[in-house]
All heavy atoms as an XYZ file, in Angstrom:
788
protein
N     119.921    -23.181     80.259
C     119.974    -23.113     78.810
C     119.977    -24.516     78.237
O     120.732    -25.378     78.655
C     121.230    -22.357     78.390
C     121.309    -22.130     76.909
S     122.692    -21.032     76.533
C     123.590    -22.088     75.428
N     119.125    -24.747     77.250
C     119.035    -26.056     76.619
C     120.242    -26.280     75.701
O     120.789    -25.330     75.129
C     117.752    -26.161     75.814
N     120.606    -27.533     75.562
C     121.720    -27.883     74.690
C     121.315    -27.634     73.239
O     120.214    -27.969     72.821
C     122.077    -29.352     74.900
C     123.283    -29.799     74.132
C     123.612    -31.243     74.433
C     124.784    -31.699     73.592
N     125.089    -33.103     73.800
N     122.214    -27.046     72.472
C     121.936    -26.747     71.074
C     121.833    -28.027     70.260
O     122.535    -29.006     70.512
C     123.043    -25.868     70.490
O     122.794    -25.616     69.126
N     120.968    -28.009     69.260
C     120.810    -29.154     68.366
C     121.769    -29.051     67.183
O     121.739    -29.883     66.292
C     119.375    -29.206     67.845
O     119.119    -28.081     67.016
N     122.630    -28.049     67.198
C     123.529    -27.790     66.074
C     124.984    -27.928     66.502
O     125.404    -27.353     67.494
C     123.307    -26.366     65.512
C     121.870    -26.177     65.055
C     124.284    -26.075     64.383
C     121.520    -24.744     64.706
N     125.738    -28.684     65.712
C     127.197    -28.724     65.845
C     127.721    -28.094     64.569
O     127.280    -28.451     63.472
C     127.705    -30.161     65.970
C     127.327    -30.825     67.275
C     127.898    -32.221     67.345
C     127.472    -32.916     68.635
N     127.994    -34.270     68.723
N     128.652    -27.167     64.708
C     129.129    -26.448     63.525
C     130.629    -26.184     63.618
O     131.146    -25.880     64.691
C     128.337    -25.130     63.342
C     128.713    -24.426     62.054
C     128.490    -24.219     64.518
C     127.787    -23.290     61.688
N     131.288    -26.322     62.472
C     132.712    -25.992     62.349
C     132.888    -25.206     61.065
O     132.300    -25.533     60.038
C     133.566    -27.248     62.274
C     133.648    -27.984     63.578
C     134.653    -29.086     63.495
N     134.666    -29.793     64.767
C     135.209    -30.965     64.953
N     135.788    -31.582     63.949
N     135.195    -31.543     66.125
N     133.704    -24.198     61.125
C     134.009    -23.396     59.945
C     135.510    -23.162     59.896
O     136.116    -22.797     60.896
C     133.260    -22.077     59.999
N     136.085    -23.380     58.729
C     137.526    -23.228     58.583
C     137.831    -22.469     57.304
O     137.323    -22.805     56.233
C     138.195    -24.605     58.539
C     139.696    -24.551     58.563
C     140.298    -25.927     58.706
C     141.806    -25.818     58.800
N     142.434    -27.119     58.966
N     138.645    -21.414     57.437
C     139.045    -20.604     56.287
C     140.371    -21.102     55.746
O     141.297    -21.412     56.496
C     139.155    -19.144     56.679
N     140.431    -21.179     54.425
C     141.681    -21.516     53.747
C     141.757    -20.587     52.546
O     140.977    -20.738     51.601
C     141.691    -22.977     53.318
C     143.015    -23.432     52.756
C     143.025    -24.920     52.495
C     144.395    -25.364     52.039
N     144.430    -26.799     51.761
N     142.644    -19.609     52.640
C     142.676    -18.565     51.618
C     141.411    -17.733     51.733
O     141.041    -17.296     52.819
N     140.720    -17.532     50.618
C     139.487    -16.743     50.616
C     138.234    -17.624     50.726
O     137.123    -17.127     50.703
C     139.419    -15.900     49.333
C     138.339    -14.840     49.392
O     138.136    -14.251     50.478
O     137.676    -14.617     48.361
N     138.421    -18.939     50.834
C     137.288    -19.873     50.874
C     137.093    -20.405     52.287
O     138.032    -20.881     52.916
C     137.500    -21.047     49.895
C     136.358    -22.042     49.989
C     137.632    -20.540     48.468
N     135.869    -20.313     52.782
C     135.516    -20.854     54.098
C     134.652    -22.080     53.894
O     133.661    -22.041     53.160
C     134.750    -19.820     54.941
O     135.586    -18.669     55.112
C     134.375    -20.377     56.302
N     135.029    -23.172     54.539
C     134.252    -24.410     54.495
C     133.504    -24.548     55.804
O     134.099    -24.483     56.878
C     135.168    -25.636     54.290
O     135.903    -25.457     53.070
C     134.365    -26.917     54.215
N     132.203    -24.743     55.705
C     131.345    -24.904     56.876
C     130.796    -26.323     56.871
O     130.310    -26.804     55.846
C     130.174    -23.890     56.857
C     129.286    -24.077     58.069
C     130.697    -22.467     56.788
N     130.894    -26.980     58.020
C     130.341    -28.329     58.201
C     129.438    -28.292     59.423
O     129.854    -27.822     60.474
C     131.452    -29.350     58.393
C     132.358    -29.485     57.186
C     133.461    -30.476     57.425
C     134.362    -30.554     56.196
N     135.443    -31.524     56.381
N     128.217    -28.785     59.258
C     127.274    -28.739     60.368
C     126.448    -30.018     60.445
O     126.132    -30.628     59.435
C     126.357    -27.499     60.262
O     125.503    -27.447     61.379
C     125.543    -27.518     58.999
N     126.139    -30.400     61.674
C     125.295    -31.559     61.955
C     124.168    -31.074     62.854
O     124.413    -30.443     63.883
C     126.104    -32.651     62.658
C     125.359    -33.934     63.003
C     124.946    -34.668     61.733
C     126.249    -34.842     63.844
N     122.938    -31.351     62.438
C     121.759    -30.908     63.193
C     121.020    -32.120     63.736
O     120.743    -33.063     62.984
C     120.840    -30.082     62.292
C     121.493    -28.786     61.840
S     120.801    -28.132     60.332
C     121.692    -29.070     59.106
N     120.709    -32.112     65.018
C     119.958    -33.203     65.624
C     118.468    -32.913     65.454
O     117.966    -31.910     65.957
C     120.304    -33.324     67.121
O     121.712    -33.513     67.245
C     119.584    -34.488     67.763
N     117.793    -33.779     64.694
C     116.361    -33.590     64.423
C     115.784    -34.921     63.924
O     116.427    -35.616     63.160
C     116.156    -32.504     63.366
C     114.765    -31.974     63.314
N     113.765    -32.630     62.660
C     114.213    -30.860     63.853
C     112.641    -31.935     62.788
N     112.893    -30.854     63.518
N     114.541    -35.274     64.320
C     113.971    -36.573     63.925
C     113.658    -36.697     62.435
O     113.684    -37.801     61.894
C     112.691    -36.682     64.756
C     112.349    -35.292     65.149
C     113.660    -34.557     65.245
N     113.340    -35.609     61.759
C     113.073    -35.598     60.315
C     112.068    -36.689     59.894
O     112.356    -37.537     59.069
C     114.385    -35.719     59.530
C     115.374    -34.601     59.789
S     114.808    -32.965     59.313
C     115.002    -33.028     57.560
N     110.890    -36.655     60.452
C     109.827    -37.607     60.099
C     109.112    -37.150     58.831
O     108.733    -35.992     58.708
C     108.818    -37.742     61.237
C     109.301    -38.574     62.401
C     109.487    -40.047     62.057
O     108.960    -40.529     61.033
O     110.187    -40.722     62.829
N     108.875    -38.074     57.916
C     108.252    -37.752     56.632
C     106.732    -37.623     56.709
O     106.124    -36.983     55.865
C     108.549    -38.839     55.591
O     107.929    -40.060     56.007
C     110.035    -39.035     55.407
N     106.130    -38.278     57.684
C     104.671    -38.332     57.755
C     104.128    -39.570     57.062
O     102.920    -39.790     57.014
N     105.000    -40.385     56.514
C     104.582    -41.585     55.789
C     104.859    -42.891     56.517
O     104.458    -43.960     56.050
N     105.546    -42.815     57.661
C     105.841    -44.042     58.423
C     104.742    -44.303     59.432
O     104.145    -43.384     59.971
C     107.170    -43.907     59.178
C     108.369    -44.016     58.326
C     109.695    -44.067     59.111
N     109.703    -43.412     60.394
C     110.024    -44.037     61.546
N     110.325    -45.319     61.570
N     110.048    -43.367     62.672
N     104.542    -45.588     59.719
C     103.551    -45.974     60.729
C     104.246    -46.350     62.024
O     105.319    -46.942     62.017
C     102.718    -47.161     60.247
C     101.750    -46.816     59.156
C     100.865    -47.991     58.808
C      99.871    -47.598     57.730
N      98.978    -48.719     57.399
N     103.613    -46.016     63.129
C     104.081    -46.440     64.449
C     103.846    -47.944     64.542
O     102.736    -48.422     64.308
C     103.296    -45.699     65.536
C     103.814    -46.002     66.927
O     103.890    -47.202     67.290
O     104.111    -45.046     67.658
N     104.884    -48.702     64.880
C     104.773    -50.162     64.927
C     103.802    -50.643     65.991
O     103.179    -51.688     65.843
C     106.151    -50.786     65.154
C     107.073    -50.625     63.971
C     108.429    -51.243     64.222
C     109.336    -51.010     63.026
N     110.669    -51.552     63.221
N     103.666    -49.886     67.072
C     102.781    -50.302     68.163
C     101.316    -49.993     67.872
O     100.445    -50.800     68.134
C     103.200    -49.645     69.474
C     104.552    -50.120     69.970
C     104.929    -49.426     71.257
C     106.315    -49.877     71.711
N     106.771    -49.164     72.894
N     101.050    -48.786     67.340
C      99.660    -48.355     67.151
C      99.156    -48.550     65.729
O      97.949    -48.596     65.500
C      99.489    -46.870     67.522
O     100.238    -46.079     66.599
C      99.943    -46.596     68.940
N     100.057    -48.619     64.770
C      99.656    -48.733     63.372
C      99.250    -47.403     62.753
O      98.900    -47.341     61.583
N      99.299    -46.330     63.534
C      98.924    -45.007     63.025
C     100.138    -44.311     62.426
O     101.275    -44.578     62.818
C      98.345    -44.151     64.145
C      97.031    -44.677     64.685
C      96.482    -43.750     65.743
C      95.157    -44.290     66.269
N      94.583    -43.435     67.300
N      99.861    -43.412     61.481
C     100.944    -42.654     60.863
C     101.611    -41.726     61.879
O     100.931    -41.105     62.694
C     100.420    -41.813     59.706
C     100.076    -42.552     58.415
C      99.501    -41.580     57.394
C     101.290    -43.251     57.832
N     102.931    -41.651     61.814
C     103.690    -40.715     62.637
C     103.616    -39.368     61.922
O     103.935    -39.278     60.736
C     105.153    -41.173     62.794
C     105.214    -42.537     63.480
C     105.971    -40.137     63.560
C     106.575    -43.191     63.461
N     103.167    -38.308     62.596
C     103.033    -37.003     61.941
C     104.356    -36.482     61.380
O     105.420    -36.717     61.947
C     102.536    -36.078     63.051
C     102.018    -36.971     64.118
C     102.767    -38.260     64.006
N     104.268    -35.780     60.266
C     105.455    -35.180     59.649
C     106.084    -34.176     60.614
O     105.397    -33.420     61.287
C     105.072    -34.492     58.353
N     107.408    -34.214     60.695
C     108.175    -33.299     61.551
C     109.567    -33.193     60.944
O     110.390    -34.100     61.109
C     108.222    -33.824     62.983
C     108.854    -32.879     63.942
N     109.370    -33.293     65.136
C     109.084    -31.541     63.897
C     109.862    -32.258     65.798
N     109.704    -31.187     65.048
N     109.817    -32.108     60.224
C     111.095    -31.980     59.522
C     111.540    -30.529     59.451
O     110.736    -29.601     59.535
C     111.005    -32.569     58.113
C     109.880    -32.008     57.276
C     110.057    -30.865     56.518
C     108.644    -32.636     57.250
C     109.029    -30.348     55.755
C     107.608    -32.135     56.490
C     107.796    -30.983     55.737
N     112.847    -30.341     59.296
C     113.421    -29.018     59.114
C     112.983    -28.511     57.746
O     113.087    -29.225     56.750
C     114.959    -29.060     59.210
C     115.387    -29.401     60.643
C     115.572    -27.735     58.752
C     116.883    -29.609     60.808
N     112.481    -27.275     57.716
C     112.039    -26.684     56.456
C     113.063    -25.719     55.873
O     113.236    -25.671     54.676
C     110.724    -25.909     56.650
C     109.532    -26.805     56.822
C     108.245    -26.006     56.872
O     108.121    -25.094     57.671
N     107.309    -26.361     56.043
N     113.693    -24.940     56.734
C     114.598    -23.907     56.226
C     115.865    -23.821     57.068
O     115.810    -23.860     58.290
C     113.895    -22.549     56.227
C     114.705    -21.450     55.605
C     113.927    -20.146     55.464
O     112.776    -20.072     55.913
O     114.509    -19.216     54.911
N     116.980    -23.696     56.375
C     118.278    -23.498     57.026
C     118.898    -22.250     56.422
O     118.869    -22.062     55.206
C     119.212    -24.706     56.801
C     118.620    -25.947     57.439
C     120.603    -24.419     57.349
C     119.359    -27.212     57.103
N     119.438    -21.402     57.283
C     120.075    -20.167     56.830
C     121.407    -20.002     57.552
O     121.499    -20.256     58.748
C     119.186    -18.943     57.145
O     117.902    -19.154     56.576
C     119.778    -17.670     56.584
N     122.415    -19.575     56.823
C     123.702    -19.247     57.435
C     124.069    -17.836     57.020
O     123.990    -17.481     55.837
C     124.784    -20.230     56.996
S     126.355    -19.944     57.854
N     124.456    -17.033     58.016
C     124.818    -15.641     57.771
C     126.251    -15.368     58.206
O     126.715    -15.909     59.202
C     123.868    -14.703     58.510
C     122.460    -14.754     57.974
C     121.585    -13.737     58.632
C     120.191    -13.789     58.000
N     119.347    -12.708     58.474
N     126.901    -14.503     57.440
C     128.251    -14.036     57.742
C     128.238    -12.528     57.583
O     127.864    -12.015     56.516
C     129.254    -14.684     56.777
C     130.617    -14.103     56.856
N     131.128    -13.256     55.887
C     131.593    -14.224     57.793
C     132.356    -12.901     56.209
N     132.651    -13.472     57.361
N     128.554    -11.816     58.656
C     128.540    -10.348     58.660
C     127.192     -9.793     58.189
O     127.126     -8.830     57.437
C     129.674     -9.796     57.798
C     131.049    -10.080     58.350
C     132.113     -9.382     57.540
C     133.476     -9.610     58.156
N     134.540     -8.937     57.405
N     126.104    -10.436     58.607
C     124.763     -9.968     58.264
C     124.274    -10.365     56.885
O     123.130    -10.132     56.537
N     125.133    -10.961     56.083
C     124.760    -11.394     54.733
C     124.472    -12.884     54.716
O     125.231    -13.674     55.292
C     125.886    -11.098     53.728
C     126.170     -9.626     53.607
O     125.257     -8.816     53.548
N     127.450     -9.275     53.594
N     123.421    -13.282     54.042
C     123.089    -14.693     53.915
C     124.043    -15.333     52.916
O     124.119    -14.901     51.761
C     121.628    -14.874     53.442
O     120.762    -14.259     54.402
C     121.277    -16.341     53.308
N     124.775    -16.354     53.368
C     125.704    -17.058     52.471
C     125.084    -18.341     51.933
O     125.517    -18.845     50.900
C     127.071    -17.339     53.140
C     127.798    -16.041     53.408
C     126.930    -18.149     54.409
N     124.069    -18.871     52.632
C     123.318    -20.008     52.118
C     121.924    -19.997     52.743
O     121.765    -19.671     53.918
C     124.016    -21.370     52.386
C     123.301    -22.504     51.640
C     124.108    -21.667     53.856
C     124.048    -23.826     51.637
N     120.951    -20.328     51.918
C     119.578    -20.533     52.383
C     119.107    -21.811     51.702
O     119.141    -21.907     50.468
C     118.687    -19.356     52.016
N     118.718    -22.787     52.490
C     118.315    -24.084     51.946
C     116.917    -24.435     52.435
O     116.584    -24.198     53.597
C     119.302    -25.165     52.384
N     116.116    -24.999     51.543
C     114.787    -25.478     51.889
C     114.817    -26.998     51.883
O     115.178    -27.605     50.865
C     113.744    -24.955     50.888
C     113.606    -23.440     50.813
C     112.616    -23.058     49.714
C     113.178    -22.863     52.142
N     114.455    -27.598     53.001
C     114.413    -29.051     53.130
C     112.967    -29.514     53.127
O     112.041    -28.725     53.266
C     115.054    -29.494     54.452
C     116.562    -29.531     54.457
C     117.328    -28.970     53.452
C     117.224    -30.133     55.511
C     118.703    -29.008     53.489
C     118.607    -30.182     55.557
C     119.348    -29.623     54.549
N     112.795    -30.827     52.999
C     111.470    -31.431     53.086
C     111.590    -32.723     53.876
O     112.634    -33.018     54.439
C     110.926    -31.714     51.679
O     111.681    -32.739     51.068
N     110.530    -33.497     53.886
C     110.528    -34.752     54.625
C     111.421    -35.816     54.032
O     111.609    -36.869     54.611
N     112.004    -35.559     52.863
C     112.860    -36.541     52.205
C     114.300    -36.538     52.681
O     115.125    -37.259     52.151
N     114.627    -35.733     53.680
C     115.988    -35.650     54.205
C     116.080    -36.529     55.450
O     115.176    -36.546     56.277
C     116.361    -34.181     54.530
C     117.740    -34.093     55.138
C     116.277    -33.329     53.274
N     117.179    -37.245     55.580
C     117.327    -38.211     56.668
C     117.428    -37.567     58.047
O     117.720    -36.382     58.181
C     118.559    -39.083     56.430
O     119.726    -38.304     56.562
N     117.215    -38.385     59.056
C     117.327    -37.987     60.460
C     118.715    -37.404     60.715
O     119.704    -37.870     60.155
C     117.092    -39.230     61.321
C     117.196    -39.014     62.805
C     116.931    -40.330     63.526
C     117.086    -40.163     65.020
N     116.792    -41.414     65.723
N     118.785    -36.380     61.577
C     120.046    -35.727     61.952
C     120.853    -35.296     60.726
O     121.958    -35.776     60.485
C     120.881    -36.626     62.858
C     120.144    -37.011     64.112
O     119.330    -36.251     64.621
N     120.405    -38.187     64.616
N     120.305    -34.369     59.931
C     120.966    -34.011     58.671
C     122.333    -33.348     58.853
O     122.557    -32.588     59.785
C     119.980    -33.048     58.012
C     119.098    -32.565     59.096
C     119.066    -33.631     60.141
N     123.213    -33.675     57.913
C     124.556    -33.111     57.821
C     124.577    -32.208     56.595
O     124.072    -32.572     55.532
C     125.583    -34.239     57.663
C     126.968    -33.768     57.301
C     127.828    -33.281     58.269
C     127.419    -33.833     55.989
C     129.107    -32.849     57.940
C     128.699    -33.406     55.647
C     129.538    -32.916     56.634
O     130.796    -32.494     56.312
N     125.145    -31.032     56.743
C     125.230    -30.089     55.636
C     126.635    -29.519     55.597
O     127.175    -29.102     56.638
C     124.207    -28.962     55.834
C     124.167    -27.851     54.785
C     123.705    -28.397     53.434
C     123.250    -26.732     55.247
N     127.226    -29.501     54.415
C     128.551    -28.919     54.223
C     128.477    -27.992     53.015
O     127.871    -28.332     51.998
C     129.579    -30.024     53.982
O     130.854    -29.468     53.744
N     129.081    -26.815     53.129
C     129.092    -25.868     52.018
C     130.300    -24.959     52.153
O     130.943    -24.894     53.194
C     127.791    -25.053     51.965
C     127.527    -24.241     53.197
C     127.942    -22.922     53.285
C     126.857    -24.793     54.280
C     127.690    -22.171     54.428
C     126.598    -24.051     55.420
C     127.023    -22.742     55.497
N     130.596    -24.247     51.069
C     131.721    -23.310     51.043
C     131.222    -21.948     50.594
O     130.256    -21.845     49.838
C     132.792    -23.790     50.068
C     133.423    -25.103     50.473
C     134.451    -25.551     49.465
C     135.040    -26.894     49.913
N     136.159    -27.304     49.077
N     131.880    -20.903     51.094
C     131.600    -19.548     50.628
C     132.883    -18.739     50.652
O     133.846    -19.099     51.316
C     130.484    -18.882     51.450
C     130.859    -18.504     52.855
C     131.316    -17.229     53.156
C     130.743    -19.422     53.899
C     131.655    -16.872     54.457
C     131.074    -19.077     55.198
C     131.532    -17.792     55.476
N     132.895    -17.650     49.901
C     134.075    -16.785     49.863
C     133.832    -15.538     50.705
O     132.696    -15.138     50.928
C     134.407    -16.362     48.420
O     133.284    -15.698     47.861
C     134.781    -17.555     47.565
N     134.920    -14.953     51.171
C     134.828    -13.705     51.918
C     134.985    -13.845     53.418
O     135.096    -12.847     54.111
N     134.984    -15.050     53.940
C     135.175    -15.243     55.377
C     136.640    -15.190     55.746
O     137.511    -15.477     54.931
N     136.905    -14.808     56.986
C     138.285    -14.751     57.475
C     138.348    -15.347     58.871
O     137.349    -15.362     59.594
C     138.770    -13.304     57.497
N     139.516    -15.828     59.243
C     139.700    -16.378     60.584
C     139.265    -15.360     61.627
O     139.601    -14.186     61.528
C     141.151    -16.794     60.805
C     141.553    -17.972     59.951
C     142.991    -18.381     60.175
C     143.329    -19.552     59.265
N     144.676    -20.041     59.449
N     138.494    -15.824     62.616
C     138.013    -14.953     63.675
C     136.631    -14.378     63.422
O     135.965    -13.931     64.350
N     136.178    -14.366     62.166
C     134.819    -13.901     61.857
C     133.802    -14.873     62.444
O     134.076    -16.063     62.608
C     134.575    -13.835     60.340
C     135.309    -12.695     59.659
O     135.934    -11.876     60.365
O     135.252    -12.640     58.416
N     132.601    -14.362     62.710
C     131.526    -15.221     63.210
C     130.532    -15.524     62.105
O     130.270    -14.683     61.239
C     130.788    -14.544     64.367
C     131.590    -14.486     65.641
C     130.785    -13.959     66.815
O     129.726    -13.326     66.599
O     131.227    -14.181     67.955
N     130.006    -16.737     62.148
C     128.896    -17.117     61.282
C     127.763    -17.587     62.179
O     127.996    -18.077     63.287
C     129.273    -18.223     60.268
C     129.776    -19.489     60.980
C     130.290    -17.724     59.269
C     129.893    -20.684     60.069
N     126.533    -17.419     61.709
C     125.366    -17.874     62.466
C     124.539    -18.786     61.587
O     124.123    -18.400     60.491
C     124.506    -16.702     62.922
C     123.282    -17.167     63.700
C     122.351    -16.048     64.111
O     122.531    -14.920     63.632
O     121.444    -16.316     64.903
N     124.307    -19.996     62.062
C     123.473    -20.960     61.354
C     122.175    -21.128     62.131
O     122.200    -21.254     63.353
C     124.184    -22.313     61.234
C     123.415    -23.284     60.361
C     124.134    -23.485     59.046
C     123.197    -24.590     61.054
N     121.059    -21.119     61.421
C     119.765    -21.315     62.074
C     118.879    -22.198     61.220
O     119.037    -22.258     59.995
C     119.085    -19.971     62.335
O     118.886    -19.278     61.130
N     117.964    -22.897     61.889
C     116.978    -23.706     61.180
C     115.606    -23.516     61.821
O     115.500    -23.114     62.971
C     117.356    -25.190     61.135
C     117.477    -25.916     62.452
C     118.632    -26.248     63.093
C     116.416    -26.424     63.279
N     118.358    -26.915     64.260
C     116.997    -27.045     64.401
C     115.031    -26.414     63.193
C     116.250    -27.642     65.416
C     114.279    -27.019     64.206
C     114.898    -27.618     65.298
N     114.568    -23.800     61.029
C     113.198    -23.814     61.539
C     112.489    -25.022     60.932
O     112.787    -25.418     59.802
C     112.467    -22.520     61.199
O     112.396    -22.346     59.807
N     111.562    -25.608     61.709
C     110.883    -26.802     61.203
C     109.394    -26.549     60.981
O     108.882    -25.464     61.250
C     111.145    -28.015     62.104
C     110.509    -27.955     63.478
O     109.544    -27.199     63.671
O     110.961    -28.693     64.363
N     108.701    -27.561     60.479
C     107.291    -27.421     60.114
C     106.355    -27.393     61.314
O     105.162    -27.166     61.154
C     106.873    -28.549     59.162
C     106.882    -29.917     59.822
O     107.797    -30.249     60.574
N     105.876    -30.720     59.549
N     106.866    -27.589     62.518
C     106.037    -27.523     63.719
C     106.351    -26.286     64.566
O     105.963    -26.210     65.722
C     106.219    -28.782     64.567
C     105.610    -30.027     63.936
C     105.625    -31.174     64.920
C     104.858    -32.357     64.371
N     104.773    -33.437     65.354
N     107.097    -25.341     64.007
C     107.411    -24.106     64.717
C     108.672    -24.162     65.552
O     109.028    -23.179     66.198
N     109.361    -25.278     65.553
C     110.619    -25.392     66.296
C     111.743    -24.691     65.549
O     111.693    -24.532     64.325
N     112.750    -24.269     66.285
C     113.891    -23.612     65.651
C     115.103    -23.672     66.577
O     114.976    -23.942     67.764
C     113.567    -22.154     65.323
O     113.316    -21.433     66.505
N     116.259    -23.419     66.013
C     117.486    -23.336     66.785
C     118.483    -22.524     65.974
O     118.344    -22.388     64.754
C     118.050    -24.730     67.081
C     119.061    -24.736     68.222
O     119.299    -23.670     68.836
O     119.615    -25.804     68.515
N     119.465    -21.982     66.644
C     120.533    -21.261     65.960
C     121.806    -21.368     66.793
O     121.761    -21.611     67.992
C     120.166    -19.789     65.741
O     120.062    -19.125     66.965
N     122.912    -21.206     66.117
C     124.198    -21.272     66.800
C     125.200    -20.384     66.072
O     125.205    -20.321     64.854
C     124.712    -22.712     66.848
C     125.937    -22.866     67.721
C     126.210    -24.310     68.051
C     127.350    -24.403     69.046
N     127.605    -25.778     69.430
N     126.027    -19.733     66.859
C     127.080    -18.873     66.323
C     128.414    -19.592     66.517
O     128.654    -20.194     67.570
C     127.091    -17.504     67.033
C     128.269    -16.664     66.588
C     125.776    -16.776     66.815
N     129.271    -19.530     65.501
C     130.599    -20.139     65.596
C     131.620    -19.200     64.951
O     131.274    -18.416     64.068
C     130.605    -21.486     64.885
N     132.843    -19.305     65.417
C     133.930    -18.508     64.836
C     134.632    -19.327     63.770
O     134.836    -20.535     63.923
C     134.927    -18.093     65.909
C     134.410    -16.998     66.793
C     135.510    -16.343     67.569
C     134.876    -15.243     68.407
N     135.820    -14.227     68.777
N     135.026    -18.639     62.740
C     135.797    -19.275     61.664
C     137.227    -19.450     62.171
O     137.826    -18.529     62.705
C     135.775    -18.419     60.387
C     134.336    -18.273     59.876
C     136.672    -19.032     59.315
C     134.171    -17.296     58.723
N     137.756    -20.637     61.992
C     139.135    -20.927     62.417
C     140.055    -20.963     61.220
O     139.691    -21.145     60.123
C     139.185    -22.275     63.150
C     138.414    -22.217     64.445
C     138.551    -23.501     65.200
C     137.784    -23.391     66.515
N     137.983    -24.502     67.371
């Protein structure tokens, strides 16, 4: 099994769950040149991020090439409880994807 590109933590405090995630990804804009060849480096970036709790989407985000390498995302939602699972997934413009499940603490 390949190592996940996602690190995720979720913590409930009262009725509010805070999710913090770090995704390992090159996030190339398509506008930089390779220093050795002088050619443009092809665009390669995360396009969509989704987080689900109990089958319901709690966040859906669309990214573009303007987001930095290894993006960090933090958000809050209501209705989560300690022990519940959340699933975060992403897909990029080259067909790559990853997902990870974590328990709310």
